[in-house]
N, C-alpha and C positions, 0 to 999 in steps of 0.2 A: 504493500499499500503505499502510497505516497504520505509525505510529512505533512500536505494540507486534510488529506483523508483524514489521518491519526490523529488532525488536530482539532477537525469538524466532527468526528462521528460519537455519535451515544456513547461509545463506550471510552469516549475521552475526558466526561462528566462523573463529576461525585454529583451525590442527591444525599444531602443532610434533614432532617430533621429539625427547626429549631426551636421549638420547643425540649426534644429532648438533649440538644445540645447545653441547653438551659438549665436542666434539670441535671445534667452530670455533670454541668461548670466545667465542659472540655469540648469544642468543636473537634479537636482531633480524638476524644474518646468516642463523640456521636459517628465520627465518621470509619472508627475502625466499628463500632460495633453494624452501621450500614454494609459496611465492606464483609464483615461477618454471614450476617443475612442473605446478602444477595450469595454469597459462595453456596451458602444451604440450600436457597431457592436453586442454586444450578444443579447441583448434586439429584435434590427431592426431583427435579424435572427429570432427572435420567433417572430416577429409581436406583440410585447409588447409595442412599441413606445406609449405615450401619445400623444392627438390631433395635439399640437403642437411639433413631435418630440421628446418627452425628455423622461427621464424614471428617475428613484428612486435608489437612493444607499446609505446606512449607511454611516454617515463622518467615523464612527469606523472601517468600514471594510474598506474603503480605507486606513486608515491610520495603519491598522494592517497588509495591504496586501502590502504597500509601506514602511512599518516602520518608520512611520513620526508620531510627536508628533502633537497632535492639534494644537499647535501654530504656525509650520513649517505647517503642512497642510490649513490653515488658510492665514498664508502670499503667499502661493503658490500660492492659488485661487484669492488671490487680485492680484498680479501679473498675472496671466492669464489672468483674466478680462481687467487689464490696455494695456493688450497688442490686446484685440479684441477677446481676447477666452472666 
């Protein structure tokens, strides 16, 4: 794909719920949660969730896709867990 196609395609944008970001007090935490939900939906559509409804994603892939460092992803994951996600 061309740079232009990659820049303006639907997959080039993130959608984050503003109320959720305010609740979590973190745009990055809301972005991580939105990404995890999208990944789960991807596997669900392909009937590829495990028996407990989970899926596998490499932390490096998440970090690269969301432009996060390992440390920030770990911190955000703990934050989401503390919020019950």
